[in-house]
Structure formats: C-alpha cells, structure tokens
N, C-alpha and C positions, 0 to 999 in steps of 0.2 A: 123574605120580604118581596112583595110583588114589585117588579120593575115597571114603572109607568112613564115611559117617554112618549106615549102615544096620544096624550091628552094635553090641553084641550083640543077638541076636534076643530076642523076648519069651519069658520062661520060661513054657512051657505044660505043665510036668511034672505039675502038679496036675490037668490035664485040663479045667480051667475057665478061661474068658477072659471078662472083662467090659470092654467097649470103649465109649468115648464119643467121638463125632465132633461137632465144632463147625464149621459152615460154611454154605454157601448152596446155590444150585441146582446148582453143579458137584458137590456131594455128593448132593443129594436126587433129581436127575434119574434116572428109571427105577428109583426106590426102591433105589438102589445099596446103602445100608447094610444094610437088612433083607432085600431080595429077592435080592441078589447076593453081598455080602461075607459075611454071616452063614451062608448055606448052604454056601459054600466052606469056611469054618472048621468047620462041623458035619460036612461030608462028610470032612474030614481027621481026624475022630474026637474033636473037642473039644466040650465043653459050652460053647458060645459064645453070648453075648448082646450084641448091638450096639445101643446107644442113640444116637440122633442128635438134636441140637438145631440146626435149620436154618431159614433164612428167605431168600427170594430177594433177592439183591443185598447181603447183609449183610457187614459188615466185622468182623474179629475184635474190635476195640475195643468194638463194640456188645454183645458177650457179657460185658463187664465192667461194664455199666451196670445196677445193680439196679432202676432205674425202668423199664427196657425189659422187656417180657414174656419175650423170649427170653434176654436177659441174666439176668433173675431166675431163669429155669429152669436155665440153665447153671450159674450160681453156686450155686444150691440143690443141684444134683446133685453138684457138686464138693465141697461142704461136708458132704453127708449120706450119700453112697454111695461105697464103695471101688471103684476101677477098676484094672485092670491096665495099660491104655493109654488115653491121651487123644490124639486126632488133630485137629490144627488145620488148617483150610483157609481161606486169606484170600480176600477179594474178588479177582476175576480179574486186575485190572491194578494193584491198590494197591501191590504190592511194587515196581513200576516208577514209578507216578505219585506215590506218597507213601510211600517206603520207611521214613521215620522213624515214621510212624503205625503201619505194620506192625511194625517192630522193637519199639516200645514196647508194643504189645499182646501180642506174643509174650513179651517179658520179664516182664510182669505175670502173664500166664496161666501161664508156666513156674513161677513161685513158687507159684501156687495148685495146680498139678498136683503139684509136689513135696510140698506139704503134704498132698494127698490120698493120697500114696504110690504114685501111678501113674507109668509111664514116658511120656515125651512124644515124639510124632512130629509132624513138619510135613509136610503133604501138598502137595507142589509141583504147581501146575497148569500149563497149557499155553498156547502161543501161539494166537491166533485164526487160523482158516483164511483163506486168501488172499482169499476172496470177502466176508469181513466188512469193512464200510466203516471200522470203528474201528481196524483193524490198523495203518494208517499213522500213527496217533497215538503208537504205542509202539515200533515197529520197522519196518525195511524189508521183513521177511518173517516168516513163521510161526516159523521156526527161530531167528531172532535174538530174537524176543520170548520164546520159551521159554528161551533161554539167559540172558536178563536175569532172568527169574523164577528160574531155577535158581541164578543168582549170589546173588540176594537171600535165597532160602530157605537156601542154603548158609551165607551169612554169619551169619545170626542163629542157625542151628543150631549152628555152631561156637562162637558167643559164649555161648549158653545151655546148651550140653551136650545139646541135643535130638538125636534121631535124625531122619532124613528118609526119606520115601517119594517117589521121583522119578516120579510119575505123568506129569508133563509130559514128562520124557525118554522115557517109554514111548509117549506120544502122538506125539512127534516121530519116533520109530522106526517106529511103525505107519503114520504118514502116508507114509513112504517105502516100506514093504513091503506095505501093504494099500491105501492111498489114502484119500481124504477121507470114506469111509463111516463113519469113526470119529466124525465130527462130525454134529450135527443139520443137516439140509438146510434147516431153517427160518431159522436165524440164523448158522450157520457158526462158532459158538464153544461152544455147549453140546455135551455128548457125546451121540452116538446111543446106542442100546442096546449096540451093539458097543463104543463108547467107554467106557461105564460098566462093561461087563464087563472091559475092559482095566484100568480103575482098580481094580476089586475084586481082580483077580488080582495087580496090583502091590502093593496094600496087604497082601493076605494073605501073599504071598511075602515081603515085607519084614518084616512082623511076626513071622512064623514062622521066618525065615531059611531058606526053602526055595525051590527052583527052581519057579516057577509052572507049568512044564510037568509037574511031578509032582503038581500039585493037580488034583482031579477036574473033569471037564467036567460041565456041567449035564445031568441025566437027560433023555433023549428029545430032545436038541438035535442037529440035523443040519447046522447052518451050517458049511460047509467052511472058513470063515475063522477059526474059533476056535483052531485050532492056531497060526496066524500071530499071533493076538492074544496067546496065551500066550507065544509067542516074543518078542514085543515087551515084554511084562511081564518076562520073564526077563532081557532086556537091561538094564532099569532096576534089577532086583534084584541081578544078578550081575556086570555089566560096569562098565567105567570110565565114570562119569558126571561126571567132573571138569568144572569150569567152563572153557570155552575161554579162551585168552589174549585179553586185551582186554576181557573181560566181568567180570573179578574185581572184587568190591567188598568193603568191610569195614564191618560194622555198628557197630563200637565207636566211641563218641563221637557217633553220629548219633541224635538224639533229637527227638521232636516237641514235647516240653514246653518 
C-alpha cells in the first residue's frame, strides 16, 4: 500500500508562503533554507520567505527549552509570527538511538505548531554513507539506516497527523542513481551541495504537491547531474515510500518521560 503522508499539499493560492525550519547542520549545510529552497519557491511564482532556526548537532527537544538561545528563538517565533508551514528535522540518528526522545519532542512541537495555525511537516533524514565509521552503530548499511529513520518518522507522523517530506528516501534513491557525490566527502554523512539541492527540491515538491522535475533549475547552472537529482526528489514526492516489512514501528505508548 502506498504511504501517503505527503498530502494534502500546502495551500499556496494566496501566493504567499511563510515557512519555518527547525533543525541542525543537515538543514543549514550549503545554506539550504535561504539559498536553495527559498529560490525554488520564488521561481515557482510564490512570495516565499523561509526562516530557519538551526544549530549543529541539535535535537528537536532543545528547541523546546526556553533557557536555550535557539529554543528561545524558536518558541518566540512560534508564539509571535504566523507561519504556513513548520518543518522539523531531528538529529541524524536520534530516531534510531532514542526514538522516545524524538517522539516526545514531535508531540510537543506539534501542539505548538497547531496553536500557531501552521501545517506541520517532518523532514526525514538519511543513512550515513558506507565510509562513515558510525554507520555500523545503527544499521548494517546505508539503506537499512535510512529505512529505520523512515519508519520512525512515519510512525510519529501517523500519530500526530503531521505530513512528511522523505528527503532520506530521496537520498537513498540518489545514492543508487547518481552515487556518493550527494554526500560531503569530508565526513560521509552531511550533504554535499548536490545533496542539499536534492533536499530542497524534495521539500519544495512535497510542500507544493508538485513533481520536482517541473520546478525550475538554478539559473546559469550547468551541472549535468541536476536532472537526475530532481528525478530522485520526484521519487520521494510521487512514488511509494512505504516502510519495508520488518522495519515497521509504532510510536504510540513509547515515551521518554
């Protein structure tokens, strides 16, 4: 059965979009929110403004701490500014290593997002590339790690009624079709510029309910791999990204408290 946590798309009929992202370096690498995602949305004809509150290594629960500077900023924005969409990105292995902590943070943030009046999306991340030495702590290979992450994000999205953007599934697809160039060659788990472009097209396509292949290419960009990148994003936006048998989990009743 096709998993569809990606619809309904964001209502963009007003022509204006105000988006808030909470996350860490998987979000801010290559200035993805403002340098990649926002221009895609603007090129699609929208008056889009993307705001990001990010810090390296951060967990979602830290954005709920008013004594933390990034938590205070995130909470202040949610309480004072209206958004159309809020996108949450958890620390890269937390949904596997400590799913209860992840689930509780999403549950609480979901309440705050509903109070704000915004729609909630969960931005699923990806498995570490094979050369990253930490991969073996979480799964036997990159694709199994991503499937574990997909299962955890899917479980809490189902419970909270959130939508999901399967950037991790897009990265798995791109690893097969393009190769490891989507990863930073410095650490083999952060995204390269190509990987961040993939994330941006996946988020944009998911939010708008559009095939990423129909969204504009960057101006004066000649990288021949970009069509394949948009194809991998289209897979995550349009195709079956169900959790494979044996990886399914349920978040209900699992709590860190």
